[in-house]
Each structure stands twice: as structure tokens, then as C-alpha cells.
N, C-alpha and C positions, 0 to 999 in steps of 0.2 A: 774336428766338423763342427760342432757347434757350433765356438766363434764362426766356421765361414758361415754359416747360417747366420749366423745371429749378423753377421759383416753383411752377407745381403739381405736381411730386413730394413735393418739401415737407412742399405742402399734405396729398395725400394719408399720407406716411410720418407726419405724426401725426394725419392720423385713423387710421392702422395704430395708434399708441401707445398713443391714448385707447382705444379699439376694447379694449387689453392691458388698462390699467388697470380696465375695468367688467370684473371675473370672471363675474358675470348676463352681461354680454354675450357673454364667451367662452364660458361653456358653453352659450348658445342657440347661439353660430353652429357649436358644434362638432357639438348636438345637430340642428339643421337640417341642417349635410352631411350623418350618416350618414341621418337619417329623407328625403331628394330621393336619394341612395345607395337605400334601400330600395325608396322609389317607381320608382327609372329600374329595376332591377334586376323588379319586379312587373312595371310596363312594356312592358318587355324582353318577357318571356317568354311577355307574353299577344297583343306585336302586330308582331313580327320576323320576319320572311320570307326564306327561304335560296332563292333564284333560284339553279336545279340547268342552269336554260336556257341555253345558248352564244352564242345568237343577241344576247339579250338584252344579252352583254357592249360587243356590235356598237352603231352606232347605228340606231335603228329606220325611219331613211328613208331605207336604203344600200335600193338595188333589187334586189339580192336579198334581204336579208332581206324585201320585201314578197310580193318574187314569192313565199315561202318560204309568208310566211302565208295566201297566196293560195291554193296546194293543199293546204295545211289542214284549213282551212274547206272547199273546193270536195272534198275527195277524203277525207279524215283520216285516222287512222292507226291501224292492228291491232298493229305490231310494237313497241310501248312498253315490254313485258316480253314476251321467248321461253323456255323451256321446252324445253330437248336435249338429246336423250335417245343417247347413243351407244348403236350400235344393236349388240345384239351377237347379234341375229337377231330378223326381221324381224314374227314372228307375236306375239313376246312386247313386241318394243316397243309393237305394234298395241294387243294388252296393254292396256300400261301409258296408254297415252292415251286409252282408252277410260277406261279407270278413273279416271283423276285427272281427266280432262275431268267425269266425275258427279261430282266432289268440287267440282270449283270452283264447278259450276251452281248446288250449293249457299251459294251467296255471290255474290249479283243484283246488291248494291251498288256491291261492293268491283272483280266481273270482270264488267263487262255485258257483253263479246262476245269468245268465247273462236274461235278459227278455227283450227283444225288439221285440216279435210279438205275439198274437192271434194268433192260427193256424184257419184256419179261415173251414180246412175239419171238425174240431168237432165240428162246428156249420153250418152243412149245414144242418142237420133236424132241424130250428129253422129257415133259414133264411130269412125266410119269414115275419119275428118279428120285423128287423132290420131294414130293408129300408127305407127312406121317405119313406110321404104319394105321393108323387108325384110319384116317381118312381112305388106304385103299382101300380098307376090307368092308368102312362103307360106300364103296364105288364093287368091289365083285359083288355085298349082298344085294346088289339097286340092277345089276348087271344079271344075278342069276335070279334073278324076281322077275325081269320081262323078256327073258331070252327065247319067250314063246314071239312073244310079241312083235319080239325084235329078226329071230327067221323068219319068220312069216315077210314084217316087212322086205329085208331083202330079194325075196322072188319077185315081188310086186308092190316098187318104192312108189303108194304115188299117196296123195290125199285122202281119197274114198279109202282107200286100203286103210288107210295107218286110224280114219275114226271106224272104221267097220272092225276091228284087233280091239279097239278101244271096247264100242258096245262090248264085245262080244265078251273080254274083262270085266267091266264092270257087270255084265251078266250072271258070268260065275260067279261071280264074289256074291254079290244079293242074293242067288240061289242057292251056296253055301251057308252065308248068313242066316238065311230063313227056314234050312231043314237040315241039316247036320251040325248047326254050332249050337242051340240050344241045350244038347246032350252032353256037350261039356262045362263044365263048368269053371270058368278063367273069371276070377274078381274086376281084372281088367282088360277089356275088350277092344281089341288095337281095329282100329281104322284104314278104312282102304286109301293104299296111300295114291291120290290122283293130282298131285302134282304134273305130272305129267301133261294129262287132258286141261288143266289148266295154265301151262306154259304155255301151250300149244292155242289154244284160244285166245290168252293177250299176245304173242307175236300175231297175228292172224287178224284182231284189231286194232293192230301200233299198224301196221301192214297197210290195213285197209283206206283208216279211217287220217292216219298221220303221217303216213307216207313214208313212214321209218324201215329199212334193212332187213324182212326178216332173217329172224336165229334162229336156228334149228331146238325145237323143243327138247330135244335130249339132252344139252344143255344141266336141265332138270335131274338130270341123274348123278351128275356128277357131283361133289362137297364142291363147297363154298369156295376150298383153297386152292380148287383145281380152276372152276368152272367159272370166275369172277377176276379178272387179270387189271383191273382197270385200276384196283388200286393195292398193286401187288409190285415188286419190283423197290418201292422206297424205304429206307434204311431207320426204319422202326427201329429202336431196343427191344430186347426180349421182355418185357412190360407194357411194352406203346405207351410206356409217358415221353416218351423221346423220338424226338425225328432227329438225324441230322444230313446235315449239307457239306460235302469236300467242295470247301474253294482252293487252289491251284492261284496264288499270287504269283504275279511277275518278278524272277529273280533280280535281285537287287543290294541294296544295302539297309542300312539301320534307318536314316531319314526318308528313302523310296517306301520300305515294308511298311514304314507308320505312317505314310500316307496313303495306300494301297488300304491299310489296316480301316484309316479314317473315313476312307470315301466308301468301302465295305458297310463298315457303320451306319452312314451318310444313309444309304438306300437301304439296309434292314430297316432302319426309322421309318424309312417315308414308304415300304409295301406295309409296312406294318398296321401304320393308319388306317389300312384300310381292312382291314382285321380288330375289330374291337375286343379284347380282353385278351391275348392269343401273347404268352411269352415268349421273346425271344432273342434271345444272345451271342457273339459271336468268341471263339475259344480256337484251341491249336495251337498245335508247339511256336508256330510265325508269332503268334498273336500274342501268347503268352511270353515272348520274351520280345515281343516288345514295347508287350508291356509294363515288365518284369525292368527293362532299362530308360525305360520311359519315366516311369517312375522316380528310377535310380540318380537316375540325370535330376529330376525335381528337383528329390530327396538332396542330394551333393550339393545341388546350387544355392538350395535356402541354407543348410549348413556352411557355406562357403562366404555366404556374407552374414550370416550372423558370428559366425565364425570372424571376420575383418569388423564388427561393426564393436564387440566382446571385447576384442582387441583395443582397438581405438578407444572403447573406453575408458579400458583401466589404464592406460596411458593418460589419457585425460588428470585420474584419478592422485593416478601416485603423481604424476609432475605438474600437476597442476597447472594446462597452462596448453595451447590448440596447439603454435605452433611446431613441436618438436615433434609432437603424436601425427600430427598430417605428414609430416617429413617419413614417419616409419612409413607408413597407409601409403601415400605415392609409393615406397621403395618393396612395399611387399606385392601391390596391382601388378607394377610397373614387373617383378622378377617371375609374377604369376604368370604372368603376358608371354615374357621369352624361354618358361618352361612348357609352356601349352606348344608352342612355334617349334624348338628344338624336339620333346616327346614325339609332332606330327612328322618332323623331319628323321629322325633315328627309328622310333616303333609302328608311327603311320597309325596305329589307333587305338585304342580307349575299351576296355571288359568292364564286367563286371566288377572285379576288380580292380581293376587301375583307374580305373572313371571316379576312384574315392582320392587321388591325388591330392588334391588343391587344398582341402582341409589339413592335411595332413602336413606340407609343405608352409600353409602357414604358423601352423603352431608351431613346428621346427624350427621355422627358419626367423620368428619374434625373436629368439634368445638373441641374435648375433645386433640386430637393431638396441632391444634392451642395454645389453650389456656398454652398445655407444651410447646410447642417453645419457644412463648413469654416469660412463668414466665422465663423460663432459659434465655433468654436474657437478663431478669431484673439483675440478680443472678449471667451472668458471668460477668453484668457492674458495680455491686457488687464487683465482686472481681477480674478486671480487666479482666479479661481474662487468670488468673492466677495458676487457680486448676477448672479443671471440678468434678472432685470428691464434691467440696465443694460448689460448686454452683446446681449441682443435688443432694444434700443433702437439699439445699433452695428452689431450686423446686421442689421435691418432699412435703415437709411442709409446704408450701404456695400455693400449685396453689390443693394437692389432693382434701381437701376439696370441693373447688370448684366443679374438675372433677368429682365427686363422686355424689354430689349432681345433678348437670347437666345429670347425665348420665342416671340414679334414678328417676328421672323426667322424660324424656321422654319417660321410660320405662312403669314408670306406666300411661303414657300420650294413648299410644298403650294398652297396654293390658288388658282396657273392652275391645274396639273391637273382641277382641277371644271369647265375652260371648254373641254379635249379634246375632241375627237369622236371618242375610244372609249371607250363609257361605262364599260366595266367601271373602267378608270382612273379614269377623271372624279367616282365614285362614290368611289373610293380616297382620291384625290387633297383633297375636301373632307370623306371622316369623317377623315384624318390631321391637318388646318385646324383641324377640331374637336375631337377629342382634343390637338394639344398644348395651344390654347389652351385650355382646361378644364383641361389638367395646369398649366400658368401659374397660373391664378385657385388654382385650389386649394394648392399650395403656397404662394404668395403669404395665402394667407389663413385657411390651416390649421396651417399650421406653428409658426407664433410660438406660437399657445394651444396645440397641442398639446404645444410644450413647458414650457411654463406646465403642463399637469395635470399632465405626466407627473416634474414634478421638482422640488424645493422652492423658495421665494422668495420677499421681503420687497413686499411692496403699496409700500412708501413708498416706497423707494428708486430707484422709477420716477420718470426728469425731468418736470417740467411744462412741457416745451416742444419741442420735436423740434431737435437741437442743427444747425445750420447750412452743412451744408459747403462748402467756399472752394472747391469747385473743380466747375462747372457739368456738368450731366449732357447728352451730345456736344458737350462742349467742343472747338472746332479748334484744333491749335498750326502 
């Protein structure tokens, strides 16, 4: 079996040498590789998606994931993006909220739902079910103190009767204070409550002078949390430090979510300029996932280019030239482009784990090119650099078995990851296996013709037959 494999390898070597002998085939192969790289990039830009949902990293048949999906379908979610206002003044924060909501409603497609307040008017019929116990006790005491006034007004609900009863109530309190209260020793004498009288007079003034609608003065009997509802219903935190505005973005992929997030932050900044000193930010699951993935992609992109430049620099230093290191860099770039295209075709998306595959493939795939270039340098020394074609012939024959074995070993090392139950790791393993195989394929078929295209050579110097190596491939001793 080993000898048969060795014979097939020799036939493959002969096919590569014949491929190198034909200048038209060499250039056709290079142009085809570049064209495939361009098609791969175009297909990737059009179809590759970024999956930012961490639930999709786990197997979809998990009970917890299934239950979460059912809850999302049944109830939905309004906190995809949350605008958080640092509350420096309740009224100012509320004014900012109203201004921002009015601006967001100009974009119903991007922000189909905005949840920023519970309307207190819809809860008026059940208002006494929500206050704190202390507020309810205060309301009870106020009503008991004014029960005589309320009962008499119920018999004759007129403005004249109202002020008559107020006058009698004040007279009784003054007589009591003048003739009986001095007999009791009270260190802190309580003043009579005249809030009802003050509130009624204030409402009369506003109604007659300003034309405002008259509001019942009996609101003064109710605690502020019950009577004044203009600042209620907003989502302040328990300590009133922050105010939240929940914005539901339009469902979409990573690019659409990132675009919607950018629009939201732009609108927040525009409205914020109208309220100096107010600190505002955007958070929420969708915003955090988009920011996290965008940061990861920016970092990975930078790491990929630094890896490529670092490898090129090391190749230039150790091989003391530019041509062959440039050949290897071109091969790496083409192979990465092919890998992106195949990953888009077979997987369709990248997650927070698989997004790191490009630097990994560059770091692992460079080994095959280094092995090839080192072998080629040895062959050049053997032929005293008189024939690039003869050196390529020896390099292909002697380096090809080792490169193929190393590449296949790496492929089969990553391939089992594709079958693990952790979906994120499985996708990463599959993409790495594809990438290593593509890198191996690109190195074998592109390195020799690119070297010939970049260096002078004599076509007649290439032998007609591929010499047979005496040591069989995978020979066991």
C-alpha cells in the first residue's frame, strides 16, 4: 500500500512538473486563482453574516435554549437597546426623554417600539392599590381630619358653602388655641393645616387670571405620590440615579443592528446637545452584542494584518530577499480569501469564536510555505542557482510528501471539533479544517508557478521525467 501511494505520489509529481513546463497553464492557473479569490471575496461580502447571539453558540436542542426561544416568541423583548440617562434633575431628565422619544418616532422602521413610560391615567381606577403603606396612612389621617368638612360639602356642594365651612373650621381652631391649648404643656405646638384653603385660592387665581382649567383643591389631601402624576410612570431606578428608555430595534443581522445602533447614538447625541450637563449612554443586549462583535472584528482584522506583516518581515530577514517572501504572502492572501468563500458557502456565518480563524490559519499555514522555500534554497545551492526549473523539480519531489503529510495531519486534528456538541467550537473546527486544507492546496499548486513567474529560468532545463526517489513515502523502518 505504501509503495502504491508512493507511485501515485510520483505520478502527481510528474503532473506538477508538466504543469510547470507549460507557460500557458502556469499563467492560467495563477489568473484562475486570483479570479477565484475575487469571487470568494465578493460572495463573502454579499452573503456572510455575523451571529452575535450567544445562545447560538450552544446546541439548539438544549432544553434551556428551547425554553428561551418559547419565551421570546410568546412575550418578545423590549430591552434590546436601552438609553440610560444619568438623573441630575427629575424634570430635566423627563424633558430629555420626551424630546428623544419624539425624535425616535420619526424612524418607525428602525425603532418599531419605544417603551419609556407607563401612562398613569390608565391606572387611575386602581391608584390606591399602588402607593406605599405610609402614603395610605397619611391619606387616611387627612380624610379623618376633614371628614366634617367633606360631609357638609356633600350636602351642599357649592363654593360659598366650601368657604363657609373653611371659615368655621379656622374659627374653631383659633378659639381652641386661645382658650384651651394654654392649659396643656406642648413643647412643639402644631400649626393648623391650611393647605386646602391655599390650594383653593391658588386655583381660583390661576383660573380667573391665567385662564387655566380649575383643578379640585382636594388634591392637597393626597400625598404627592398619589396626587401629582405628571412625573410618574417613567423608569427611574430605585435611588433615582438613572432613567431608562427601552428601544426595540428592527430585527436583522449584525450589519443592520450595528447600523440601527449607530443611528440611535447619533439621535441621542443630537438631543443631548439641547440639555447641557446631562450624561446619556446606550446599552442593552443588542447594543452590547453589536459593540462586542464590532470590537472583536476590528481587533481580529488588525491582528490578521499584523500577523501577515510580521510573517513577511521574518521571511525577508531569514531568506534575505523580497521575491520569494512576496510569493508566500500572495499565497497566504489567496488562501485566506478562498477560505472566507468556502466558510460562507458551508457555514454561512461567523460567531464570536469562529471570527478568529484568519490569524490562526495564517500562523499554521505559513509552515508549508516555509518548508517549501527552505527546500528550494537547498536545491538552489545544489545546482549553484544555475537553473530555477531544476531546483523546483527537486523541491517539488523532496518537499511535497512532508508538506502533504503535515497539512493532512493538521486537517484531521481540527476536523473532529466539527462534531462536538458545542456549536460555536464545532463551527470554528470546521472552518479551520477547511482553511488548512485550502492553504495546503494553494501552497502546492501556486508556489512553483509564482516562483517561476517572478524569477528568470530556462524552460529547456526542466527534465522530461520526474526522477524516482529511492525512499518510499511513509516508509517504516
